[in-house]
N, C-alpha and C positions, 0 to 999 in steps of 0.2 A: 650379086654385087651388094645388095642391101645387107646380106649377112656379113660380108667383108667389112662394110662400113660400121655395122653394129659392133663387131668384134674389135675394130680399131678404136671406136669410142669407148668401149668397155675397158680396154687396156689403158687408154689415156686416163680414164676416171680412176682406175686402180692406182696408177702411178701418182696422180695428183693427190689422192688420198694418203698414200705412203709419205709423200712430201709434207703434207699437212701434219701427219702424226709425228714426223721427224722434227718439224718446227715446234710443235707443242712440247715434245720431249726435251729439246734443248732449252726452251724457255723455262720449263719446270726445273731443269737442272740448275739454271742460273738462279732461280728463286730459292731453291734449296741451299745452294752455296751461299747466297746472301745472308739468310738467317743463320746458317752454320757459322759464319765468320763475323756476325754482327757484334758479338762481344769483343773480339779482337780489334775490330774497327774502332769501337768506342774507347777501348783501353789504350791502344797504341797509336792510332791515327789522329785522334783528336785530343790526346792528353797534353797538358802544358800549354804554353803560349804559342800561338801560330800567327804567321804573317800571311800576306796575300800575294807573295811572290809566286811565280809560275811553278817552281818545283814543289811548293807546299800544296798546290792545288792538283797535283798529279793523281793522288789517290781518289778524291771525290770525282774527278773526271773519269777515271777508269771504272770506278764503282757504279756510277749511275748512268753512264753513257749507254750501257747495254740495255738498261730498263727503258730509256728514252727511245732507243732504236726499236725495241720490241713494240712499244706503243705506236710509234710512227708507222711501222710495218703493218700493224693491224689496221690503223686508220687509213693507210694508203689504198686499201681495198675499196673504201667508201669515198675517198676524195679523188676526183678526176684529175685535179691539177698536180698531185704529188708525184714526182718522178725521180727524186735524187735524195739519197741518204749519205751522210758524211762519213768518211773512212779515216780513222785516226790511229790505227795500230802502229804504223810506222813512226809517227811522232811520239807515241807513248814508249815504245821499246827503245828509242834512241837515248833516253835518259840514263839507263844503267850503263850502256856502252860508252856514252860521253863521260860518265863518272869514272869508270874503271880504267880508262885510257888517259887519265890525268887531264881531262878537259881539252883534248886535242881538237884543234879547230877544223881539221879535215872531216871529223865525224858529223857535226851538224851540217856542213856543206854538202856532203854526200847524201845525208838524209833528206835535206831540202830538195836536192836534185831528184831523188827517187820519188819523193812526194809529188813533185811537179809532174813527173812522167805518169805516175799512177792516177793523179787527178785528171790529167789530159786524156788518158785512156778511158777513165770512167765517164767524163763528160761526153766524149765521142760516142761511147757505147749507149748511154742513155738518150742521146740525141737521135740515135738511129732506131729507137723503139718503134715497133710496128703497131698498127691499130688491131683491134680485136677481130676484124674481118680477115686479116692475114694470119693471125696467130694460130687459129685452129688448124689451118692447112699445114703449117709447119709442125705443130704438135702431133698431128696424125701421120706424119712422115709421108705426105703426099708428094708425088712426082708428076712431071708433065705427062708421062706416059702411063699414069696410074689408071687402072680400070674402074676405080671407085667413082660413084656418081658425084656430081657437083654438090658442094656444101650449101645448105640453106642460107639465105640472107640473114646476117647478124647485125645487131645494133652497133653503130659506130661510136664505141666508147673505148676508154683506155683499158688495156689488158690487165687482168689480175696478176699481181706479182707479190711474192713474199719478201724477196730481197731485191737489191738494185740490179741483179743480173737476170732476173726471171723474164724480163721483157726484151731480151737481146738475142733471140734465136737467129736473127738475120745477120748478126755480126759475131758469130762464135769465135772466129780466129782472134779477134781483139780481146775477147774474154779470156782466151787461152794466154794471150800475151800478158794481160793484167795478173793472172794467177802465177805465171812464171816469174814476174817481178817480185811477187810475194815470197815465192820459194827462194829466189836469189837473196832477198833481204834476210830471210831466216838463216840461211847458210852463213852470210857475212856476220850476223850478230853472234851466231854460235862460235865461229872461229875467233872473233875478236875477244869475246868474253872468256873463252877457254884459255887462250894464251895470256891475256892481260891479268886475269885472276891468278893463274898458276905462278906467274912471275911476281905478283904482288904478295902472295901468301908467304913466300920465302923471305921477303924483305920487310914487310910491314908488321907493326905491333898490333894491328887490328885484323889479324888473319882470320878470326872467326867470321867477321863480316864478309870478307872476300870469299870464304868458303860457302856462305849462304848465297852470295851472288853467283858463284860458279855452279852450285848445285841446282838453283832455280833456273839459271840460264840453260843448263843442259836439259833439264826436264821440260822447260818451255820449248826448246828447239825440237825435241822428239815429238811432243804432242802437237805443236803447231805445224811442223813440217809434215807429219803424217796426215793431219787434217787437211792441209792445203793440197797435198798430193792426192788424197782421195777425191777432193773436189775437182782437181784437174782431170783425173781419170774418169770421173763421171761425165765431165764435159766432153771428153774425147770419145768415150765408148758406150755410155749409158743410153737408154731409150730417151726420146725427146722429153717426155714428162718427168724424167728423173735427173736431167742434166744439171739443173741449177739449184740443187739443194745447198742451202747455206747453213752456217753454224755460229754458235756463240761461245765456242770453246776458248777462243782467244781472249775474250773479256774475262772469263773465269780465271784463266791462267795469269793474266796481268794483275787481277785482284789479289791472288795468292802471293805473287811475287812481291808486290808493294807491301802487303801486310807482313810477310816474313822479314823483309828488310827493316821495317819499322820495329818489329819485335826484337830483332837482333840488335838494332841501334839502342833500343830501350834497355836491354840487358847489359850492354856495354857501358851505359851511363850510370848504372847502379854501383855504389861503392861497396866492396866486400868487407864486412866487419869480422873481427875475430877476437878471441880472448886477449891476445897481446895488444890489440889496438886499444881496447878499453883500459888495460893496465897502464899503458904508456901515457894515457891522457886522464887518468883518474885524479891526479893532483890538481888538474886545471879546474875541477869542479869546486874546490874549496880554497884555492889560493892562486897565485900567479901561474900562468901556463908556462911550463918548462919544456925545454927541448926533449925529444923522445929519449936521447941517450942519458940526459941528466935525470929524467923521471925514472927510467929503468934502474939507474944506479941507486937512487934513494929507495926504491921499492925493494931492491935486493938487500940493502942495509937493514931495512925494517924487518924483512924475513929473517935475517941472521939474528937480530936482537930478540925477535919473538921466539926463535928456536933456542936461544941461550939466555934466559932471563937472569938478571943479576941476583947473586946470593945475598940475602939480608942477614 
């Protein structure tokens, strides 16, 4: 029996170590992406005059929320009272959908409803977190008829958790429901962005911008949907110590989407100059500004006179 318990503890330790390495790896990926895109952030996100309206704050919120989450997750191991991290992906990804659908009022209403459902599930899940005296028994896959000896008495402290779902082993069905709402939201965003941008590209004079939205929306869907699907499959089928791996891929994807949109918007606002442009306006530097057609006519007359000088 002691050998069985030792093997179970060793397996749990190995799983938790793998989860720790995964968390460190995703955090390192976020830091790498941050420095990789820092130049674009300074050039496109903060160039020019900015106001303090909510849409203008979208990029800083997406950019630095992940860093705050990483720090809070690390601090939560040492702070007994910390139990809840804020989840804002739904609110963030609603902005492009709201824009490409012509500011349709149904979009924010549906997003608000989904946020309320997700927040309700999250609050319930976190309120059901067990104490550390119960958590090891669940992690070790113990059953009532288990031949393993009883666990030793453990201190009555909050359980270690990396993300908000790690302490919810007793309410796994509710975690599955929360993940399913995330998958459903990703599908809705994918369908709306695909159809709305395809229609807008054909009719709008800013087709390049809509192509960026469409491309990033499709890429975002496949990465996020696959990530959430893997998370759900782990919850359903993985060993207890591996069920609640979390990830920061969503924050990286949202950062790239907002930067790409700002880059595309910046390029659209740059005026394309050409030789003809300077020729049409050359007279305005030394005399009264003439209409483009008049200036072009006078330039053509000057070229003719230069080609056929008068005979003295």
